[in-house]
N, C-alpha and C positions, 0 to 999 in steps of 0.2 A: 622785567628789566627792559625789554625792547620797547614796550608801550611807554614806560617812564621816559626813556630817551626820546621817543617820538614826540611826547607832549612837551618836554623841555626844548626840543628842537623848534617846535612851532613858536614857543614863547621867544626864543632867541632870534628867530627869523623876523618876528614882528618888531622886535627892538631894532634890528638892522634896517628894516623898511622905514621906521620912524626916524632913524638917524639920517638916512639919505635925504630926507626932505629939508633938513636944516643945515646941511654941510656945504660950505663954499669950497668946491673941489679945486677951483683955480688957485685960491689962496693956499690950499693944502699942498698943491704941487710946487709952490714957490717957497714954502716954509723951510728955513734952515733947521735941521734936526740935530740933536746931540744925544749921546748915550750917557745917562746919569749913572752914578754908583747905586748900589743895591738899595740902601735905605731910602733915598729919594725916589727911585723908580717904583718901589713897592708902596710907599706911604703918601707920596705927593698926589694932590688932587689933579695934577696935570698928566699923570702917567697911569699907574694901576689903581690908585685911589683906594687902597685896602684900608679897612678900618681897624684891623688888628693883625699882629704877627707875634708869635711867641719869641721871646728873646733869643733862644738857642737856634731857632730857625733862621733868624737874621744873622747870627754868628756863622752858621753854616753857609749861607749865601755869600757872605764876605770871603770866607775861605775858598769857596768854589770859584769866585771871581777874582781871587788873589788880590784883595784890597788891603794890603799890608798897612798902608797909611791910615786907613779908616778904622782899624781895630781899636775898640774901646777897652778899658781895664776889664770889663766883664767878658768881652770876647777873648782876651788873653787868658783869663782864668779858665774859661771853657776849653780852649785849645790845650792848655796845660793838662787839664783833666783827661781830655781825649788822648793826648800823646803819651800819657802814663800807662795807657792800656796795652802798649806793645813795647818790647825791648829787643835789642839785637840778639840774634841767636841763630840756630839752624834746625830745620826739621830733621827728624831721624831719617837717615838714608838720603837726604837731599844733597844735590851737587853744590848749590849755592847757598850762602847765608840769607837770612830774611828776618823781618820783624816778627817776633814770636809773641804770643799772648803773655802778659806779665804774670808771673807765678803767684802773686799775692792777691789775685782777684777771685771773687766767688764765681764769676763768669766773664767771658771775654767781651770786651767792649772798647770802643775808641778808634784811634787811627794810628798809623806808624808814627814814630816819635820825631819825625823831621819835617812836619807839615809846613812850618814857616819857611824853611830852607827851600822846599819845593815851590812854594808860592813865589819866592824871590826868583827862582830859576825860570818859572813860567813867564814872569815879567821881562826877564833878560832875553828870553826867546821872542819877545814881541807878541805873546799870546794875551788874550783877554780873560783868561782863566784856565783852569785845568782842561785838558783835552778830553779826559774821560773821568766820569764820576760814577762810582760804584757804591750804592747805598744798600747795605746789608742790615735791614731793620725789621723789628718785630711787626706783627699785624697792628694796624691802626696807628702807626708811628708818625704819620704825616709825610711819608716819603713821596707820595703822589703830589702833594701840595708843593713841596720843594721842587719836584720835577716840572710842575706847571710854571712856577716862577722862573725857573731857568729857561724853559721853552719860550716864555713871553719875552725874556731878556734877549734871547738869540734872535727872535723874529724882529724885535725893535731895532736891534743892532744892524740887521740887514736892511730894513727900511731906511734907517738913518744914513745909509750910504748914498741915498738918492737914486742912483742907477747901479744897483749891484751887478746886473748882467755885464755892464761895461767894466766895472771894477774887477770882476773875476774872469773876463774874457769869454763870456757866454753869449750866444745869439740873443738879440733883444726879446724874441718871443718865447724863448725857452724858460720853463719854470724851474725855480729853485725849490726843491722839495724837502719837507721835514716829515719823515715817516714815524708813526707811532706803532710799534710792533707789540703784539701780544699773542697768546696761544691760539686764539681764533679771532675772527673779525668782530664778533659780538662783544667779546671782552675788550678788544682794542677800542671799539666805539664807546662803550659805556664807562670805562674807567678813566684812564689817563687822558685820552683824547677829549672826552666830555669835560674834564676839569680844565684842560688847556683852552678849549673853545669858550667855555663860560668866562674864564678869566679875561680873555682877549676881547670878547664881545662887550663885556661890561666896562672895559677900561677906556677912559676918555682919550688917551693918546692914540688908540688904534681906530677910532671911529671913522676918520676920513678914508681909511685904507681898506676897509672890509668890503669885499665884492659880493661873495655868495657863500652860502652854507648849505650843505646837504648832510645826509645821515653819517657819512664818513669822510667828509672833505670840507675844509675851510680855505677859501681863496682870498688872498689879500693883494692889493696893488701897491706898487712902489711910487714915490713921487714922479719918477720917469714915466711910469705907466699912465699916471693921471695927466701928465703934460702932453702926451701923444694923442691929440684929438682924433686923428685918422687911424688909430690902431684897430686891427681886426681881431684882437684877442683881449681877454680880460686880464685880471691880475696875474702876476708872474711869481708869486710866492704861494706855496701850497702845503698845507698841513693835512696829512691824510692818515686815517686809521688803516692798518694793514694786518692781515693775519700772517701766520708763519708759514711761508712756502719758500722753496729754493729760488723762485723767480721774483718774490716780493721785493727784495732789496736791489734788484737790477733795474736799469733804465735811467731815469733822470738823475742828475747830480744832486746829492743831498748834503746840505751844510751842517745838519745835525740829525742824529738818530736817537730815538728813545725806545727802550726795551722795558715793557711793563711786566712785572712778575717773571723776570727772566729765568729764575731758577726752576720754574715750572713749565718752561717751553721745552718739551721733549716729545719724541715720536709717539709715546703712549697717549698724549693729550693734544698734539698738534701735528701738522702735516710734515714737519721736519724738526730736527733738533736745534737748540740754540747755537751750537757750534756751527752747524751747516748754514743757518741763517746769518750769523755774524760774519762768517767767512765770505758769503755771497754779497752781503750788503756793504761792508765797510770800504771796499775799493771806491764806492761812489763818493766818498769824502775827500779823495785825494786832491782834487783840483782846488779845494778851498783852504788848503794849507793850515796856517795857524788859526783860522776861523773854525775849523772842524770841531764838532762837539759830539760826544757820546754820553748818554746817561742810561744807566741800568739800575733799576730798583726792584727789590724783592725781599720778602721774608726768606730766610735760608731754607734749604732743602737738604740735600746730601752733598758730600764733598766730591762731586763729579760735575761735569758740564762746564759750559763757557762762563756762567756767572761766577762759579767758584774759581775758575782759572783766572779771570780778571782780578778777583780779590787776591789771589796768590801773587800775580804779577805786581800788583801795587805794593806788596810787602817785600818783594825780592830786593836784595842788596847786591850791588856789583862787587865781585870778589876782589877786583883790582883797586877801585877807587874808594870802596867802603861807603859809597853813597847809593841812593835809590837807583836801581837798575831801570825802572820805568817811572821817572819823576813826574811824568805828565798824567799819571793816574792817581786819583784820590779815592780811597776807600774809607768808609765809615761804618762801623758795626755798632748798633745801638739797640737797646730793648724797646718795647712798644712805647714806653713812657719817656725815653731818653731825650727827645727833642722838646718835651713839654716841661721838663724840670725847671725850677725857678720861676714858674709862671706867677706864683704868688708875690714875687718881687717886681713884677713888670712895671708897675706904676712908680717904682722907686729907682729904676735903672735908666740911665741916659741912653737914648737911642743912637747917639752919634758922639764923636769927639767934639771938642770945642772948635777945632779948626774946620771940621766938616760943617758943623752947624753955622759957623760964621759965613760960609759961602752959600748956604741953602736955607732960605727963610722958612720953608715948611718943616725944618728940623729944629726950629727954635721955639722956646716958650715965650710967654708974654714979656719977659725981661731980656730976651735976646740970648739966653743960655740954651744949651742942648735940652730939648724936651725929653720927657720920659716916654716909655712905651704906653700906648693906649691900653685900657683894660682888656684882658684876654678872656675873662670868664673862666669857668672850670676847664681843666684839660680834657682832651678827648680820651686819653689813657693815663692812668696813674697806678702806681704800685700800692694799692689800698687793701683793705681787709678782704674785699671780694676777689681781688687778684691773688691774694695769698691763699684763699680757699681753692681757687682754680689750680694754683701751683701744687697744693697738697693732693688734690683729686687726680690730676693728670700731669704728673711731674715730667715725664719724658716728652710729651707733646708741648708742655709749657716751655721747656728749655728751647725748643726749636721755634715755635710760633710766637712766643712772647719775649723770651730772653735773646732771641736771634742767635742761637748757638747752632753751629753746623752739626747735622747728623753725619756720621761717618759715611753711610751709604744707605740707599733705599733698601728696605727689607734686610737690614743688617742681621747677620747670623749670630753675632755675639754682642753683648753689652760691653761698653768700655771698661767697666769695673771688673768684668770677667777676664779681660785681657790683662789688665793691670795686675790682677792676682797671680797670673802666670809668672810674672817677673818679680814678685815680692820675695822677701827673704824666706828661706825654708829652714825650719828648726832653729830660728833665731839668727841665721847666718845668710848674708848676701851671697848668692851663687856666682861663681866665675867660670869662664870658659876653660875647658880642659882639652889638652891635646893628646893625653895618654890615659889609659884606663888604670883602675886599681884591681889588683889580682883577685880579690875576694868577690868582686861584683861581676854581674853577667850583663853584657852589652849586646844590643841589637842596633843595626843600622837600617833605617828606612830611606830608600832612594827614590827620588822622582826623576828618572832619567829623561833624556831628550835627544832629539835628532840634532844635527849639527847647528841648526839655526834657532834653537830654543834654549831656555835656561836649563841647567843641569844642577840638581841640588840633592843633598842628603842630610839627614839628622841622626846623630848618635845619642842613644839614651840607655838608661838602665832602671830596673825596678828597685824600690825600697819600701820599707814598712815604717809606719810611725809608731809611737809608743803604745798605741792601742791595737796594733797589728793590721791597720788599714793599709792597703797597697797604694803606692804612689809611683809616678813616673818622673824621673829627673833627666832633663836634656843636658848633655855634656858639651855637644859641639854641633854647629850647623855650618854647612858650606854651600856656597852658591857660585856657579860659574855662568857668566853672561856672555853671549855671542858678541855684544858690542865691544867687549874688551879684547877680542881676538879677531878683529876685522870681519865680524859677523859670521864667523864659522868656528865652532868649538873644536879644540884639539882633543878629540875623544880619547886617543891613546894616552895622552898625558893625564887626563882626568881619571881614567881607570887606574893608572899607576898610583895617583894620589889617593884614590878610594881604597886601593889595596893597602897602602901605607896606613890609613886610618883603621882598616880592619885588623891589621897586625898590631898597631899601637894599642888598640882596645881589646884585642883578642876576642873580637865579636863572635857571638855564637851563631848569628844569622844575619843575612843581608836580604832585605825584602824588596823585590821589584814588582812592577805591574806589567801588564801585557804590552804596554807601549814602549818598553825598554828596547825592544828589538833583539834579534838573535845576536847581533854584534856585541851588545852590551853584556848580555847574559853569558855568552860563550867566552867573551874576553875576560870576564871576571872568573869564570870557572877555570880557564886555562892558567890564569895567574895564581889562583888560590890553591889549586890541587896539584900544581907542579912542584910544590915544596911541602914536605911533611909537616912542618910546624904550623902551617895555616890550614891543614886538612880538617881541623875541628870546626871550621866555619861552613855554613851551608847557605847556598843561594836559593831563596824561596820565591816562587812566582805566585803572586796573588792578583788575580784579574780584578780590575776595577769595573764593577758592574753598577747599575743603578741601585740595586739593593745594598751592595757593599758600601757604596758612597753614602747612602742615607744612614746606614748603620754606623759607619765610622764617624760621620759628622755628629750624630746624636751622642755617641760615646764621648767624643771630645768635649762637647758642650756640657754634658752632665758632669764629666770629670772636672772641668774648669769651675763649674758652679760649686762643686764640693771641695775645691781647693786641693785636688789630688794630682795636679800636673805642675811642674816647676821648671824654670829655665833661667839661665843667666841673662842679663840684659842683651837682647838681640834686636836692634831697631827694625830691620827688614821684616823679621818674623812678626813683630808687633804690628807693623803697618799692614801686612797682609791679613792678619787676623781681624783687625779692626774694619777692614774693607770687604771682608767676605760677605757674599750675599746668599740668601736662601734661594734655591732654584728647584724646579720640579724633580731634577735628578740628583739633588743633594746640595752642594754649595759650590760657588765659583766666584772668581774675581770679577769686578765690574769690567765692562768693555770700553769705558771712558773714564777720565779723571786722573788723579795723581798716582793711583796704584791700580795696575791692571794685571798683576801677577798673583799667583797663589801657590807657587812651587814649594816654598818652605812650609806653608800652612798645610798643604796636602801631605807632605812627608811627616809632619808632626802628627797629623790625623792617623796615618797608617801606624806610626809607632805607638800611639796611645791605644788604638784599637787592638794592636797585638798584645800589649801588656794588660789592658783593663777591659777588653771586650770579650771575645769568645773564650779567652784563657783566664778571665778574671775569677777570683775566689774571694771569700771573706765578706766583710761589711760593705765594700764598694759594690761588689757584684749583687749583693742583696738589695742595696739601695737602688741600683739601676734596674734590677729585675722587676721591680714594681712599677716601672715607668712604661710609657707607651712604646719603648724601644723593643720590648719583648725579647730580651737577651736569653740565650740558652747556654747551658753548660756544654763546653766543647773540649774537655781535657783530651779526649781520645783523638781529636783531630789537630791538636796543637803540635806543630812540627818540632818545637824545641823540646816539649815533653817526650815526644817519640825519640828524638835524638839522644836525650839523656838516658832513656830506657835502654836504647841500643848500646850506649857507651858502657853502662853498668853491666851488661851481659856480654861484654867483650866483643861488641859489634858482631853479634851472631846473626848473620844475614839470612833472611828468609827468601832464598832464591839464589840464582847464580850470577846476577848482575853485579859487576864490580866497577870500581872507579876507572874511568877512561878519559884522561885529560884531553887526548887528541880529539875526542868526540864532544868535548865541552860538557860532560855530564858529571854532576856531583855523585857521591857514593850513595846517597839516599834521597828520595823524593817524599 
């Protein structure tokens, strides 16, 4: 890869040297420059002189540049299709509404449904296009080519100012930089940077302004630079390939920033995360106001990180106005073949409107009407028989890399359909949340307690058997207390009172805590429970969360979900936590970044399921799990509920002299 770029670099440098011998730099310095619209800039022999462009790529460029007046009937039909991919709604557990994937699609694609409105808003703000473009596209979708076209347009717009340093109030010798970021410098050089350089060097319009080219840097002059015969510096526009470091985005002012394969910029593969890079780099755009441009393109990865965060911001709806909360961001989600569709119609589609063609001769045919697209040849990617074979062979990978569907999280612990099964109807009936128990059922409460500044959660559930005698777990109630709702410090006494109310309402046989609950929580529960005779049948059980128990509990939950033996009423937060759970060496845990960073309810569910179907499991489910790698063992003798029942049947005949002592916070039996 490095050798290929070195060879291409030598060819480009030779072309630059040849151009210098034939250019009249004095005339170039005096030339009055204009910024054309997308079609003319791309296809005209005076500008980029491209011999082909796919129709949907030009549609996207017009959207990016907010060229409402230049949209053709074909462009409008494409935008209609893209906008139908998202409808107003709300993410489960989200604070604000957003544009949600349309439910009638096989897979998510398109844009939010208000793109034309956003385009008009950008023009009202005096912008030349969207401030930020987020391309979530499958592999080989042509996102790099679109990014290169946008970069060339930005560079030409700066050159066309004549003296951009004067326009933006920058010292004459200070360079305006356009960084191209990627996971490492080699990737930054070879991919997007190389595409941009090749496009600019081969373009007739840039020929007088190219100064020098190195392995990771292209320098261009402005007309003002060429007019200063006594200047002691070269060109003042710099396109540079940069690797991901915290200092890479600091320094010179940047009028545009490009992030290549942004979803894969993370500490595991780069020197810093995309979030850290983005936060460090974007302040350099401030001085350029409405000219500032950001582009991020990538095939999707998992629903964490800055690339996904930008995508979510683009979809967010303001709760008050009902309009886009971030109208300056354009996001497009498209499969690998999405921007090549309709290629076979190219030679029949008008490249511009009649009004635009009337102004621009290069967009006219021989009779003065709008010309059609030049032949495109076969598409780079198509949903053909070979692609279908790939989909059958590697469906999960295909959804992410080709269909551009977000994976919930890297190393996801559960498959989406396993989580969906948890909330499906049970015995033909949709489950609903219950606030009180049924006398004939036996309830247990699994608690994930917390200190004052962490979430405090618990889950109430009971065991049932199906018609074949297989054991199931049904979740009746889940509660979650957040510090943010209480000035960042939980009212633990109030929470324990509420927990005791649930214990009484369900007549819970047991309350399971881990070692992190603290003496205050355990003793507080014991004092409340055993101070009144009618709650004395409940027992507080401490189960230490060790690495072995975490692994065992996680495995039991997954196997039980796969068998369809765990059921819950629709609980959005629980569903979100389960979808984002990651496998770790110590069991499972929530991600440390992204939209979901908690696992409190998921852990409580895990404890509950392990209690009913793990060590105490019997019957077909236990046999099914016993043959797996989990290595489950029969543990009736150690099951505290079984011991409690045995003691109840024998009149609580105590083996020893220890009796209940609420003042010491001790239950009657351990």
